[in-house]
N, CA, C and O atoms as a DFTB+ gen file, in Angstrom:
272 C
 N C O
     1  1     118.202      53.090      99.527
     2  2     118.131      53.365      98.111
     3  2     116.683      53.582      97.661
     4  3     116.415      54.431      96.810
     5  1     115.750      52.810      98.237
     6  2     114.359      52.944      97.815
     7  2     113.771      54.310      98.128
     8  3     113.064      54.851      97.278
     9  1     114.018      54.914      99.309
    10  2     113.454      56.256      99.542
    11  2     113.973      57.296      98.556
    12  3     113.217      58.163      98.118
    13  1     115.239      57.221      98.208
    14  2     115.785      58.180      97.246
    15  2     115.160      57.970      95.864
    16  3     114.837      58.937      95.175
    17  1     114.992      56.715      95.462
    18  2     114.360      56.430      94.180
    19  2     112.915      56.913      94.184
    20  3     112.436      57.436      93.177
    21  1     112.217      56.746      95.301
    22  2     110.846      57.237      95.412
    23  2     110.766      58.746      95.282
    24  3     109.865      59.266      94.625
    25  1     111.702      59.457      95.905
    26  2     111.718      60.916      95.805
    27  2     112.044      61.391      94.383
    28  3     111.508      62.397      93.919
    29  1     112.914      60.668      93.711
    30  2     113.232      61.013      92.320
    31  2     111.998      60.799      91.437
    32  3     111.697      61.629      90.579
    33  1     111.288      59.693      91.644
    34  2     110.081      59.429      90.861
    35  2     109.042      60.521      91.093
    36  3     108.408      60.988      90.146
    37  1     108.866      60.930      92.349
    38  2     107.899      61.982      92.680
    39  2     108.299      63.299      92.025
    40  3     107.457      63.994      91.457
    41  1     109.578      63.640      92.103
    42  2     110.048      64.894      91.528
    43  2     109.841      64.922      90.015
    44  3     109.434      65.942      89.460
    45  1     110.117      63.814      89.358
    46  2     109.968      63.750      87.911
    47  2     108.489      63.782      87.508
    48  3     108.159      64.284      86.434
    49  1     107.600      63.255      88.350
    50  2     106.181      63.184      87.983
    51  2     105.401      64.448      88.338
    52  3     104.220      64.531      88.003
    53  1     106.000      65.425      88.995
    54  2     105.257      66.624      89.391
    55  2     104.742      67.419      88.192
    56  3     103.569      67.792      88.159
    57  1     105.577      67.676      87.236
    58  2     105.167      68.486      86.086
    59  2     104.094      67.783      85.245
    60  3     103.090      68.412      84.911
    61  1     104.266      66.502      84.890
    62  2     103.181      65.830      84.160
    63  2     101.883      65.748      84.967
    64  3     100.797      65.803      84.389
    65  1     101.980      65.617      86.292
    66  2     100.778      65.573      87.120
    67  2     100.046      66.908      87.090
    68  3      98.816      66.938      87.045
    69  1     100.781      68.002      87.115
    70  2     100.146      69.315      87.043
    71  2      99.469      69.519      85.691
    72  3      98.354      70.038      85.634
    73  1     100.123      69.118      84.608
    74  2      99.517      69.237      83.286
    75  2      98.272      68.348      83.171
    76  3      97.281      68.755      82.565
    77  1      98.313      67.153      83.740
    78  2      97.146      66.269      83.696
    79  2      95.994      66.864      84.499
    80  3      94.838      66.763      84.087
    81  1      96.292      67.480      85.634
    82  2      95.249      68.130      86.427
    83  2      94.636      69.306      85.702
    84  3      93.418      69.483      85.734
    85  1      95.453      70.111      85.051
    86  2      94.938      71.248      84.285
    87  2      94.081      70.758      83.123
    88  3      93.017      71.320      82.862
    89  1      94.523      69.734      82.435
    90  2      93.752      69.186      81.318
    91  2      92.419      68.626      81.807
    92  3      91.388      68.853      81.173
    93  1      92.422      67.900      82.923
    94  2      91.177      67.353      83.468
    95  2      90.237      68.464      83.903
    96  3      89.022      68.337      83.752
    97  1      90.769      69.534      84.432
    98  2      89.956      70.673      84.856
    99  2      89.215      71.275      83.667
   100  3      88.018      71.548      83.758
   101  1      89.916      71.483      82.553
   102  2      89.279      72.074      81.387
   103  2      88.342      71.091      80.689
   104  3      87.317      71.503      80.147
   105  1      88.674      69.799      80.694
   106  2      87.810      68.796      80.072
   107  2      86.484      68.694      80.826
   108  3      85.439      68.496      80.207
   109  1      86.514      68.825      82.145
   110  2      85.301      68.720      82.951
   111  2      84.532      70.036      83.049
   112  3      83.575      70.123      83.818
   113  1      84.919      71.047      82.301
   114  2      84.118      72.248      82.215
   115  2      84.639      73.461      82.947
   116  3      83.918      74.453      83.051
   117  1      85.826      73.433      83.449
   118  2      86.396      74.602      84.111
   119  2      86.814      75.643      83.091
   120  3      87.160      75.316      81.956
   121  1      86.779      76.905      83.509
   122  2      87.224      77.979      82.626
   123  2      88.359      78.728      83.294
   124  3      88.567      78.603      84.501
   125  1      89.084      79.498      82.524
   126  2      90.263      80.192      83.037
   127  2      89.906      81.335      83.976
   128  3      90.756      81.740      84.769
   129  1      88.697      81.874      83.925
   130  2      88.346      83.030      84.735
   131  2      87.542      82.710      85.985
   132  3      87.000      83.627      86.602
   133  1      87.443      81.441      86.384
   134  2      86.638      81.073      87.555
   135  2      87.238      81.610      88.845
   136  3      88.453      81.766      88.964
   137  1      86.376      81.888      89.799
   138  2      86.807      82.308      91.126
   139  2      87.402      81.118      91.873
   140  3      87.183      79.967      91.496
   141  1      88.152      81.403      92.932
   142  2      88.810      80.358      93.718
   143  2      87.795      79.400      94.340
   144  3      88.058      78.200      94.416
   145  1      86.653      79.898      94.780
   146  2      85.668      79.072      95.470
   147  2      84.966      78.089      94.542
   148  3      84.365      77.127      95.022
   149  1      85.021      78.295      93.246
   150  2      84.297      77.423      92.318
   151  2      85.189      76.356      91.692
   152  3      84.792      75.725      90.713
   153  1      86.374      76.143      92.233
   154  2      87.261      75.112      91.693
   155  2      86.654      73.747      91.902
   156  3      85.876      73.532      92.832
   157  1      87.012      72.833      91.036
   158  2      86.616      71.444      91.191
   159  2      87.767      70.702      91.858
   160  3      88.893      70.723      91.361
   161  1      87.491      70.051      92.973
   162  2      88.549      69.416      93.749
   163  2      89.100      68.157      93.094
   164  3      90.282      67.856      93.258
   165  1      88.280      67.412      92.357
   166  2      88.755      66.188      91.708
   167  2      89.884      66.435      90.730
   168  3      90.959      65.857      90.887
   169  1      89.678      67.273      89.725
   170  2      90.751      67.498      88.764
   171  2      91.915      68.280      89.336
   172  3      93.055      68.091      88.912
   173  1      91.647      69.153      90.288
   174  2      92.718      70.020      90.790
   175  2      93.599      69.338      91.833
   176  3      94.789      69.636      91.928
   177  1      93.028      68.432      92.610
   178  2      93.794      67.812      93.688
   179  2      93.875      66.296      93.552
   180  3      94.931      65.716      93.806
   181  1      92.794      65.648      93.162
   182  2      92.771      64.188      93.130
   183  2      93.624      63.625      91.995
   184  3      94.419      62.713      92.219
   185  1      93.472      64.149      90.794
   186  2      94.234      63.623      89.639
   187  2      95.744      63.787      89.845
   188  3      96.471      62.801      89.723
   189  1      96.251      65.002      90.155
   190  2      97.694      65.108      90.400
   191  2      98.152      64.307      91.620
   192  3      99.252      63.754      91.624
   193  1      97.316      64.245      92.646
   194  2      97.682      63.478      93.838
   195  2      97.813      61.996      93.563
   196  3      98.711      61.338      94.087
   197  1      96.920      61.469      92.743
   198  2      97.015      60.054      92.390
   199  2      98.247      59.761      91.538
   200  3      98.891      58.725      91.705
   201  1      98.570      60.661      90.638
   202  2      99.763      60.466      89.803
   203  2     101.029      60.511      90.643
   204  3     101.898      59.650      90.504
   205  1     101.141      61.506      91.512
   206  2     102.331      61.633      92.359
   207  2     102.394      60.485      93.370
   208  3     103.462      59.920      93.609
   209  1     101.255      60.147      93.957
   210  2     101.232      59.024      94.908
   211  2     101.570      57.703      94.249
   212  3     102.263      56.873      94.837
   213  1     101.087      57.501      93.034
   214  2     101.416      56.273      92.302
   215  2     102.887      56.184      91.963
   216  3     103.487      55.112      92.039
   217  1     103.464      57.310      91.590
   218  2     104.894      57.275      91.286
   219  2     105.717      57.065      92.552
   220  3     106.767      56.424      92.508
   221  1     105.254      57.596      93.676
   222  2     105.941      57.331      94.944
   223  2     105.858      55.850      95.295
   224  3     106.839      55.256      95.741
   225  1     104.687      55.260      95.094
   226  2     104.531      53.826      95.349
   227  2     105.460      53.005      94.459
   228  3     106.104      52.066      94.926
   229  1     105.530      53.359      93.183
   230  2     106.408      52.622      92.268
   231  2     107.873      52.773      92.664
   232  3     108.657      51.837      92.505
   233  1     108.246      53.932      93.173
   234  2     109.626      54.140      93.585
   235  2     109.980      53.431      94.875
   236  3     111.130      53.040      95.075
   237  1     108.993      53.259      95.762
   238  2     109.272      52.647      97.062
   239  2     109.114      51.129      97.087
   240  3     109.601      50.478      98.011
   241  1     108.445      50.556      96.095
   242  2     108.215      49.125      96.156
   243  2     109.506      48.353      95.942
   244  3     110.441      48.816      95.289
   245  1     109.518      47.170      96.513
   246  2     110.689      46.311      96.420
   247  2     110.561      45.448      95.178
   248  3     109.535      44.800      94.972
   249  1     111.591      45.437      94.354
   250  2     111.529      44.672      93.112
   251  2     112.066      43.256      93.257
   252  3     112.002      42.474      92.309
   253  1     112.582      42.920      94.402
   254  2     113.107      41.586      94.600
   255  2     114.476      41.398      93.987
   256  3     115.049      42.324      93.413
   257  1     114.993      40.193      94.115
   258  2     116.313      39.914      93.572
   259  2     116.236      39.621      92.084
   260  3     115.242      39.088      91.591
   261  1     117.278      39.969      91.394
   262  2     117.369      39.691      89.955
   263  2     118.045      38.337      89.789
   264  3     119.164      38.126      90.256
   265  1     117.358      37.434      89.124
   266  2     117.908      36.093      88.902
   267  2     118.526      36.038      87.525
   268  3     117.942      36.494      86.542
   269  1     119.723      35.470      87.472
   270  2     120.420      35.372      86.188
   271  2     120.495      33.949      85.728
   272  3     121.049      33.672      84.664
């Protein structure tokens, strides 16, 4: 069950991660007409990767038993 939940979390977080990466790119000074070689790797790869990786971690972690 945990791997499926992790994949669902990753799938749901892809679009917000892409928007966060685009926003970070423009906030740090990127422009829409830049060449491919002048991309900034932090906003383009690190920010979305951390968001997707974090959601995968949250989906895969064990929550333990529920006590009533």
